[in-house]
C-alpha positions in Angstrom: 0.0 0.0 0.0 1.2 3.5 -0.7 2.2 5.8 2.2 -0.4 8.3 3.5 0.5 11.9 3.4 -0.4 14.6 5.9 -2.1 17.9 5.1 -5.0 18.6 2.8 -3.9 16.3 0.0 -3.3 13.5 2.5 -6.8 13.9 3.8 -8.2 13.9 0.3 -6.2 10.7 -0.5 -7.5 9.0 2.6 -11.2 9.7 1.8 -12.3 6.3 0.6 -15.3 7.3 -1.3 -19.0 6.4 -0.8 -21.8 8.1 -2.5 -24.6 10.6 -2.3 -28.0 8.9 -2.2 -28.9 11.1 -5.1 -26.2 9.8 -7.5 -26.0 12.3 -10.2 -25.2 11.2 -13.8 -25.0 7.6 -12.6 -28.7 7.7 -12.2 -28.8 5.1 -9.4 -28.2 4.7 -5.7 -24.8 3.6 -4.7 -23.9 2.3 -1.2 -20.6 2.9 0.6 -18.4 -0.2 0.0 -16.2 0.6 3.0 -12.5 1.2 3.1 -10.5 0.3 -0.1 -6.8 -0.1 -0.3 -5.1 2.7 -2.1 -3.7 0.6 -5.0 -7.2 -0.6 -5.8 -8.7 2.9 -6.1 -9.2 3.4 -9.8 -9.9 -0.2 -10.6 -13.2 -1.0 -12.3 -15.4 -1.7 -9.2 -14.1 1.5 -7.5 -14.3 4.0 -10.4 -17.9 5.1 -10.1 -17.4 5.3 -6.3 -14.5 7.7 -6.8 -16.6 10.0 -9.0 -19.4 9.9 -6.5 -17.0 10.8 -3.7 -16.1 14.0 -5.6 -19.8 14.8 -6.0 -20.4 14.2 -2.3 -17.5 16.5 -1.2 -18.8 19.2 -3.5 -22.3 18.9 -2.0 -20.8 19.2 1.5 -18.8 22.2 0.6 -21.5 24.1 -1.3 -24.6 23.5 0.7 -24.3 20.8 3.3 -23.3 20.2 6.9 -22.5 22.9 9.4 -22.1 25.9 7.2 -22.2 25.4 3.4 -20.7 28.1 1.2 -24.2 28.9 -0.2 -25.7 29.9 3.1 -22.6 31.8 4.2 -22.4 33.6 0.9 -26.1 34.2 1.0 -25.8 36.1 4.2 -22.6 38.1 3.2 -24.1 39.0 -0.2 -27.4 40.0 1.5 -29.6 37.5 -0.3 -31.0 36.6 3.1 -31.0 38.4 6.5 -29.5 36.7 9.5 -31.8 35.7 12.3 -29.3 35.8 15.0 -28.9 32.0 15.3 -25.2 31.1 15.6 -25.7 27.4 14.7 -24.2 26.4 11.3 -21.1 28.4 12.3 -22.9 31.7 11.6 -21.1 33.7 14.2 -22.2 37.3 14.9 -19.2 38.5 12.8 -20.3 36.3 9.8 -23.8 37.5 10.3 -22.5 41.1 10.0 -20.9 40.1 6.6 -17.3 39.7 7.6 -15.2 36.5 7.1 -12.4 36.3 9.7 -9.0 35.6 8.0 -8.1 31.9 8.4 -11.6 30.7 9.1 -13.9 28.2 7.3 -11.2 25.5 6.9 -13.7 22.6 6.6 -15.4 24.2 3.6 -12.1 24.8 1.9 -11.0 21.2 2.6 -14.2 19.8 1.2 -14.1 21.9 -2.0 -10.4 20.9 -2.4 -11.2 17.3 -1.8 -13.9 17.5 -4.4 -11.5 18.7 -7.1 -8.6 16.5 -5.9 -10.7 13.3 -6.0 -12.0 14.2 -9.5 -8.5 14.9 -10.8 -7.0 11.8 -9.1 -9.8 9.9 -10.8 -8.8 11.2 -14.1 -5.2 10.2 -13.5 -6.1 6.7 -12.3 -8.8 6.1 -14.9 -6.4 7.1 -17.6 -3.8 4.7 -16.3 -6.3 1.9 -16.1 -7.9 2.5 -19.5 -11.3 3.4 -18.0 -14.4 3.9 -20.1 -14.6 7.4 -21.7 -17.8 8.2 -19.8 -16.1 7.8 -16.4 -13.3 10.1 -17.6 -16.0 12.5 -18.7 -17.7 12.5 -15.3 -14.4 13.0 -13.5 -13.4 16.0 -15.7 -16.9 17.4 -15.4 -16.9 17.4 -11.6 -13.3 18.7 -11.5 -14.6 21.6 -13.5 -17.5 22.4 -11.2 -15.3 22.0 -8.1 -12.8 24.5 -9.5 -15.7 26.9 -10.3 -16.9 26.8 -6.7 -13.3 27.3 -5.4 -12.7 30.3 -7.7 -16.0 31.9 -6.9 -15.4 31.8 -3.1 -11.6 32.1 -2.6 -9.6 35.0 -3.9 -6.3 33.1 -3.8 -5.6 29.6 -5.0 -3.6 26.7 -3.5 -3.1 23.5 -5.4 -1.7 20.4 -3.8 0.6 22.1 -1.4 1.6 24.9 -3.6 2.4 28.5 -2.6 -0.4 31.0 -2.8 -1.4 31.7 -6.4 -3.9 34.1 -8.0 -7.5 32.9 -7.7 -7.6 32.9 -11.5 -5.7 29.6 -11.4 -8.9 27.9 -10.2 -10.7 29.1 -13.3 -7.9 28.2 -15.7 -7.7 24.7 -14.4 -11.5 24.4 -14.4 -11.7 25.5 -18.0 -9.2 22.8 -19.0 -11.3 20.2 -17.2 -14.5 21.3 -18.8 -12.8 21.3 -22.2 -11.8 17.7 -21.8 -15.3 16.8 -20.6 -16.7 18.4 -23.7 -14.4 16.3 -25.9 -15.5 13.1 -24.1 -19.2 13.8 -23.9 -21.3 11.2 -25.8 -24.7 12.8 -25.5 -26.0 16.3 -26.0 -27.0 16.6 -22.4 -23.6 15.7 -21.1 -21.9 18.1 -23.5 -24.3 20.9 -22.5 -23.5 20.3 -18.8 -19.8 20.8 -19.6 -20.3 23.7 -21.9 -22.5 25.5 -19.4 -19.8 25.1 -16.8 -17.2 26.4 -19.2 -19.3 29.4 -20.1 -19.6 30.3 -16.4 -15.8 30.0 -16.0 -15.0 32.0 -19.1 -17.1 34.9 -17.8 -14.7 35.1 -14.8 -11.7 34.8 -17.1 -13.0 37.8 -19.2 -13.4 35.6 -22.3 -16.8 37.0 -23.2 -16.7 35.7 -26.7 -15.9 32.2 -25.6 -18.5 32.4 -22.8 -21.2 33.4 -25.3 -20.2 30.7 -27.8 -20.5 28.0 -25.1 -23.8 29.5 -23.7 -25.3 29.5 -27.2 -25.1 25.7 -27.3 -27.2 25.3 -24.2 -31.0 25.3 -24.6 -33.1 27.6 -22.4 -34.8 24.6 -20.7 -31.5 22.9 -19.7 -30.9 22.3 -16.0 -28.0 20.5 -14.3 -28.3 19.9 -10.6 -26.2 18.9 -7.6 -28.2 16.4 -5.5 -28.6 16.3 -1.7 -29.5 13.6 0.7 -32.3 14.4 3.2 -31.2 11.5 5.4 -27.6 12.6 5.8 -26.9 15.7 7.8 -23.6 16.3 6.0 -25.3 16.4 2.6 -28.7 17.9 3.4 -29.7 21.1 1.6 -28.7 23.4 4.5 -30.4 26.5 3.1 -33.7 24.6 3.5 -32.9 22.7 6.7 -31.4 25.7 8.5 -34.7 27.6 8.2 -37.2 24.8 8.3 -38.3 25.5 12.0 -37.0 22.0 12.9 -36.0 23.6 15.2 -33.9 26.4 13.6 -35.1 29.6 12.0 -31.7 30.9 11.1 -32.5 33.7 8.6 -35.3 35.7 7.1 -36.2 37.1 3.7 -37.2 40.3 5.5 -35.1 43.3 4.5 -33.8 41.7 1.3 -34.5 42.8 -2.2 -36.5 39.6 -2.8 -39.1 40.5 -0.1 -40.6 43.6 -1.7 -39.8 42.4 -5.3 -42.0 39.2 -4.8 -44.8 41.2 -3.3 -44.8 43.6 -6.3 -44.3 41.0 -9.1 -45.3 37.5 -7.9 -42.1 36.2 -9.5 -42.0 32.5 -8.6 -38.2 32.6 -8.4 -38.3 34.9 -5.4 -41.3 33.3 -3.6 -41.3 33.6 0.2 -43.9 33.0 3.0 -44.7 34.0 6.5 -46.4 32.0 9.3 -48.5 34.2 11.5 -48.1 31.7 14.3 -44.3 32.1 14.2 -43.5 35.8 13.9 -39.8 35.8 14.7 -36.6 33.9 14.0 -35.6 31.8 17.0 -32.7 34.0 18.2 -31.9 37.7 18.8 -29.7 39.5 16.3 -27.0 41.6 17.9 -27.8 45.3 17.7 -31.3 44.5 16.3 -33.3 42.2 18.5 -35.9 39.7 17.3 -35.9 39.4 13.5 -39.3 39.1 11.8 -39.3 35.6 10.2 -40.1 34.8 6.6 -38.9 31.8 4.7 -37.9 31.2 1.1 -39.8 28.7 -1.0 -37.2 27.8 -3.5 -36.2 24.7 -1.6 -39.1 22.8 0.1 -37.3 19.8 1.6 -33.8 18.9 2.8 -33.2 16.7 -0.2 -34.0 19.3 -2.8 -31.3 19.7 -5.4 -29.4 22.9 -6.1 -28.9 24.0 -9.7 -25.3 24.2 -10.8 -26.1 25.4 -14.3 -29.1 26.2 -16.4 -30.4 27.5 -19.7 -31.7 30.9 -18.2 -28.2 31.7 -16.9 -26.8 31.0 -20.4 -29.1 33.6 -21.8 -27.9 36.1 -19.2 -24.2 35.2 -20.0 -24.9 36.0 -23.7 -26.4 39.3 -22.6 -23.4 40.1 -20.5 -21.1 39.2 -23.3 -22.9 41.7 -25.6 -22.7 44.5 -23.0 -19.0 43.8 -22.3 -17.9 43.6 -26.0 -20.4 45.8 -27.9 -22.3 48.0 -25.5 -23.9 49.9 -28.4 -26.0 46.8 -29.0 -27.5 47.0 -25.5 -31.0 46.5 -26.9 -30.0 43.0 -28.0 -28.7 42.3 -24.5 -31.9 43.6 -22.9 -34.0 41.3 -25.2 -32.1 38.3 -23.9 -32.6 39.4 -20.3 -36.3 39.8 -21.0 -36.5 36.4 -22.6 -35.5 35.0 -19.2 -38.2 37.0 -17.5 -40.9 36.1 -20.0 -40.5 32.4 -19.2 -41.7 33.0 -15.6 -45.4 33.4 -14.8 -46.4 35.7 -12.0 -48.1 34.1 -9.0 -50.0 37.3 -8.6 -51.8 37.7 -12.0 -50.9 34.5 -13.9 -49.2 36.5 -16.6 -45.6 36.4 -17.8 -43.4 38.8 -15.9 -43.3 42.3 -17.3 -40.1 43.1 -19.2 -37.4 45.3 -17.8 -37.0 48.7 -19.6 -33.8 50.6 -20.2 -32.6 53.6 -22.2 -28.8 52.9 -22.3 -26.1 50.3 -22.0 -25.5 51.3 -18.3 -29.2 50.8 -17.5 -29.2 47.5 -19.2 -26.2 46.4 -17.1 -28.2 47.3 -14.0 -31.1 45.2 -15.3 -28.8 42.3 -16.1 -27.3 42.4 -12.6 -30.6 42.4 -11.0 -31.9 39.6 -13.1 -29.0 37.4 -12.3 -29.6 38.1 -8.6 -33.2 36.9 -9.0 -32.5 34.0 -11.3 -29.7 32.6 -9.2 -31.1 33.4 -5.8 -29.8 31.0 -3.1 -27.7 29.0 -5.5 -24.3 30.1 -4.1 -23.5 32.4 -7.0 -24.5 36.0 -6.0 -21.5 36.7 -3.7 -19.1 35.7 -6.4 -21.0 37.8 -9.0 -20.6 40.9 -6.8 -16.8 40.4 -6.6 -16.6 39.6 -10.3 -18.4 42.8 -11.3 -16.3 44.8 -9.0 -13.0 43.3 -10.3 -14.1 43.7 -14.0 -15.4 47.3 -13.3 -18.7 46.5 -14.9 -21.0 49.5 -15.4 -24.5 49.7 -14.1 -25.8 50.5 -10.6 -26.5 47.6 -8.2 -27.6 48.6 -4.8 -27.4 46.2 -1.9 -30.0 46.2 0.9 -29.1 48.8 3.5 -28.5 46.5 6.4 -26.2 49.1 8.0 -29.2 51.2 8.8 -30.7 48.3 10.8 -27.9 47.4 13.1 -24.4 48.4 14.1 -23.5 44.8 13.5 -23.2 45.5 9.8 -21.0 48.5 10.4 -18.6 46.8 12.8 -16.4 45.2 10.2 -15.9 45.6 6.4 -18.1 43.3 4.3 -15.9 40.6 2.8 -15.7 40.0 -0.9 -14.3 36.4 -0.6 -13.0 33.7 1.6 -9.4 33.7 2.9 -7.1 30.6 2.6 -7.8 29.0 6.1 -5.5 28.3 8.9 -5.9 24.6 8.4 -4.1 24.9 5.1 -1.6 27.5 6.3 -0.6 25.3 9.2 -0.2 22.2 7.1 1.4 23.8 4.1 4.9 25.3 4.6 4.6 27.2 1.3 1.7 29.3 2.5 2.5 31.9 5.1 0.5 32.3 8.3 -2.0 35.2 8.6 -0.3 38.2 10.2 -1.8 41.4 11.7 
């Protein structure tokens, strides 16, 4: 047997993979076979299990367990309002929108394990002459793991490397998606990879490439990450953290979505209140009891989360037009409104009214708002905010004014991304400790 290694890579190597009950792509349930000796990982009976192990780790990182990236990012990006509950590692500082340097090591490790297992699967499957479809799956999940890492961490670390620009995650993810596209043997599989590559190319500033990929994905396309209602570590934590069983960890009150849904009936922003339960079950520092309202996007702890979809591809094409040829803003606005028209108001039973604009800058503002609505609670909005700031995208985009509600939101600067955690810094001699 090969020697085990310490540090993050060692922990990834020692994860003998089981499966998520919702086994994506494989289309079946897979049970945990128990520990497997290292030299047999990559053999035929273990291959699908390795891929499923990558999927599971991505589910844990993004929206499972104690504090998935989606709920943390949802609070920091002001998609939801904190209810004061410090379960799920939502400390008062995090509720105020600040990520303490060196924190959130488990989420970093899970996301890194997801990409490591997928890449190790590629290496081992290639050496064993595995079926092309298994190589496709491994490359696909490596691509999505890299996208999640790049959207949430400003700096990259790969297998014990020194700190690198966060762009490295997207570059490596693009390569993985490109190989998955080459290996895909159905339209749906190719579209899952091209949708992921379109997302990554938007971050890389390759707007032409992003639009080309997005154009190949039909508007009705959807690719999900599954969750397991019976396993705490892979439950949909956005749902379970606010399901009143027993936690009411956040509220839709004070967010953009609250008034927007009331005004439009847009089903993508639906929320509800329970008159018998007026408040979240904790007190928010500097505010007091928080009026409780709950999202309706996820109804159960096993509900999947969308990783990519056709409506986002229309919005990517619109953004590409605005970034490259802003004089053609009317074409971009038409694509944005195509997304809106596909949704029927719960208020009047009619397609949503189109956005209007009179300039490229106003169209940018409509695009940003539409992405915030379309991708609500999918772990994407925090990254979008940073990307637009980094790329100096035009168009006003106002956040809810939480500062006016409590000093908690004024105590520390709102973070734009995660910091490489102490768990990596302590185990990796090439990454310096946090100072100051």
